[in-house]
C-alpha positions in Angstrom: 13.2 6.7 -36.2 9.9 7.4 -34.5 11.4 8.8 -31.4 14.2 11.3 -33.0 12.5 14.3 -31.9 12.5 13.2 -28.3 16.2 12.5 -28.8 17.1 15.6 -30.4 15.0 17.7 -28.0 16.5 16.2 -24.7 20.1 16.2 -26.0 19.9 19.7 -26.9 18.1 20.8 -23.9 20.8 18.6 -21.6 23.7 20.2 -23.4 22.2 23.9 -23.0 21.8 23.1 -19.1 25.4 21.6 -19.0 27.0 24.6 -20.7 24.9 27.0 -18.9 26.0 25.7 -15.2 29.6 25.2 -16.5 30.1 28.9 -17.5 27.9 30.1 -14.4 29.9 28.6 -11.5 31.7 25.5 -10.6 29.3 25.2 -7.4 26.4 25.4 -9.7 27.5 22.7 -12.1 28.6 20.1 -9.7 25.9 20.4 -7.4 22.8 21.1 -9.8 23.8 19.2 -12.9 23.5 15.5 -11.3 20.2 16.5 -10.1 18.7 18.1 -13.0 19.9 16.0 -15.8 17.7 12.8 -15.2 14.8 15.0 -15.9 15.9 15.7 -19.5 17.2 12.3 -20.0 13.7 10.7 -19.3 12.1 12.9 -22.0 14.8 11.6 -24.6 14.4 8.1 -24.1 10.9 8.0 -25.1 11.5 6.7 -28.7 11.3 3.1 -27.4 8.0 3.3 -26.0 7.0 5.3 -29.2 7.8 2.2 -31.4 6.2 -0.2 -29.0 2.8 1.6 -29.0 3.0 2.0 -32.9 3.8 -1.7 -33.3 1.1 -2.8 -31.3 -1.6 -0.8 -33.3 -0.2 -1.7 -36.8 0.0 -5.6 -35.6 3.8 -5.9 -35.8 3.8 -7.5 -32.3 1.4 -9.9 -33.5 3.7 -10.9 -36.3 6.4 -11.1 -34.0 4.8 -13.2 -31.3 3.6 -15.8 -34.5 7.2 -16.6 -34.7 7.8 -17.2 -31.0 8.7 -14.0 -29.2 7.4 -13.8 -26.0 5.7 -10.6 -24.2 8.4 -10.7 -21.8 11.0 -10.7 -24.4 9.1 -7.7 -26.3 9.2 -5.7 -23.1 12.8 -6.3 -22.3 13.6 -5.4 -26.2 11.9 -2.0 -25.7 13.9 -1.4 -22.4 17.2 -2.0 -24.0 16.6 0.4 -27.1 15.4 2.9 -24.1 18.5 2.4 -22.3 20.8 3.0 -25.5 18.8 6.3 -25.7 19.5 7.3 -22.1 23.0 6.5 -22.6 23.2 8.8 -25.8 22.0 11.7 -23.7 23.9 11.1 -20.8 27.0 10.7 -22.6 26.8 13.7 -24.8 25.8 15.9 -21.7 28.4 14.8 -19.2 31.0 14.8 -22.0 30.2 18.1 -22.8 30.2 19.3 -19.0 33.3 17.5 -18.1 35.1 18.8 -21.3 34.2 22.4 -20.7 35.7 22.1 -17.3 38.8 20.3 -18.3 39.1 23.1 -21.0 38.9 25.9 -18.5 41.3 23.9 -16.2 38.3 23.7 -13.6 38.9 20.9 -11.1 35.8 19.0 -10.3 35.0 18.0 -6.8 34.7 14.5 -5.5 31.0 15.2 -4.5 30.3 15.6 -8.2 31.6 12.3 -9.4 29.8 10.7 -6.6 26.7 12.5 -7.2 26.8 11.3 -10.9 27.8 7.9 -10.2 25.3 7.3 -7.5 22.4 9.3 -8.5 22.4 10.6 -11.8 23.2 7.7 -13.8 21.4 4.9 -12.0 18.3 7.4 -11.5 18.4 8.3 -15.3 18.2 4.7 -16.1 15.6 3.8 -13.5 13.3 6.6 -14.4 13.3 5.8 -18.0 12.6 2.0 -17.1 9.8 3.3 -14.8 8.0 5.4 -17.5 8.7 3.2 -20.2 7.3 0.2 -18.4 4.2 1.8 -17.2 3.7 3.1 -20.9 4.0 -0.5 -22.1 1.6 -1.8 -19.8 -0.9 0.9 -20.5 -0.6 0.3 -24.0 -0.9 -3.4 -24.0 -4.1 -3.3 -21.5 -6.0 -0.6 -23.0 -8.2 0.1 -26.0 -7.4 2.9 -28.0 -10.2 6.0 -28.1 -10.0 9.1 -29.6 -7.3 11.4 -28.2 -6.2 8.6 -25.8 -4.9 5.9 -28.0 -1.4 6.2 -26.8 0.6 6.8 -23.3 3.3 8.4 -25.0 2.2 11.8 -24.2 1.9 11.3 -20.6 4.9 9.0 -20.3 7.6 11.9 -20.1 5.7 13.4 -17.2 5.7 9.8 -15.6 9.4 9.6 -16.1 10.5 13.0 -14.8 8.3 12.3 -11.8 10.9 10.5 -9.6 13.6 12.9 -10.3 11.4 16.2 -9.8 10.2 14.6 -6.5 14.0 13.9 -5.4 14.9 17.5 -6.4 12.2 18.9 -4.4 13.2 17.1 -1.3 16.5 17.9 -1.8 15.8 21.6 -1.9 13.3 21.3 1.1 16.2 19.6 3.1 18.8 22.5 2.0 16.4 25.1 3.1 16.7 23.3 6.7 20.5 23.2 6.6 20.9 19.6 6.2 24.3 18.3 5.5 25.5 17.0 2.2 25.5 13.3 3.1 21.6 13.7 3.8 21.4 14.7 0.1 23.0 11.4 -1.0 21.0 9.7 1.3 17.8 11.1 -0.3 18.8 10.6 -3.7 19.9 7.1 -3.4 16.9 5.9 -1.5 14.6 7.7 -4.1 16.8 6.0 -6.9 16.3 2.6 -5.0 12.5 2.9 -4.7 12.0 3.6 -8.4 14.2 0.5 -9.1 12.3 -1.8 -6.9 9.0 -0.6 -8.4 10.2 -1.0 -12.0 11.6 -4.9 -11.1 8.1 -5.8 -9.5 6.3 -4.6 -12.8 8.7 -6.5 -14.7 8.2 -9.7 -12.7 4.6 -9.5 -13.3 4.5 -9.6 -17.1 4.0 -13.2 -17.3 0.9 -13.0 -15.0 -0.6 -9.6 -16.0 -0.1 -9.8 -20.2 -1.1 -12.7 -21.6 -0.3 -13.0 -25.6 -3.6 -11.8 -26.8 -3.2 -8.6 -24.6 -0.3 -7.4 -27.3 -2.6 -8.2 -30.4 -3.6 -5.3 -32.5 -6.9 -3.7 -31.2 -7.5 -2.3 -34.7 
């Protein structure tokens, strides 16, 4: 698997983060993990985009389209593969975190469950869809140049951007003494905006990406 290093790195860092917050304090775990976890998840799900970029350069996409596979289906298949990677990183990190707290008989507050359900999980998938979609557009619409022949190097930074921006906004609000409900509002709005952008990009595949765009440039 081409994207295995990304998956291993992100999973290891997510587990390290989870364990560190778990043993430090319950408040740090319940409030910090939901906001920080999507940042690492976005890095771990780059395997799908890596395969897409590699397949385009090698002419694999050409071969698939010759058998009737549409650009939209190619994009959706890559997104599905990326979502599987998201699920792996999230499942391991959350499983370890909740397991540690259960082992220590530490009750997790309701706010933690709400933050994970309303922000961590949807933002993780939305951020990965955001970076993967932009990366696929970049790969399909560009010609390879020395040192710039793949969007994979920049895609992780694109993927963590929504989560980092949300974290910065939450920290800024916290400095001004804003209530916890405002934190949830900011988080949900950020996740919704990223989702809307992804849906718009996917809806334009048929118009912006003709079959010839996915032919091997080599």
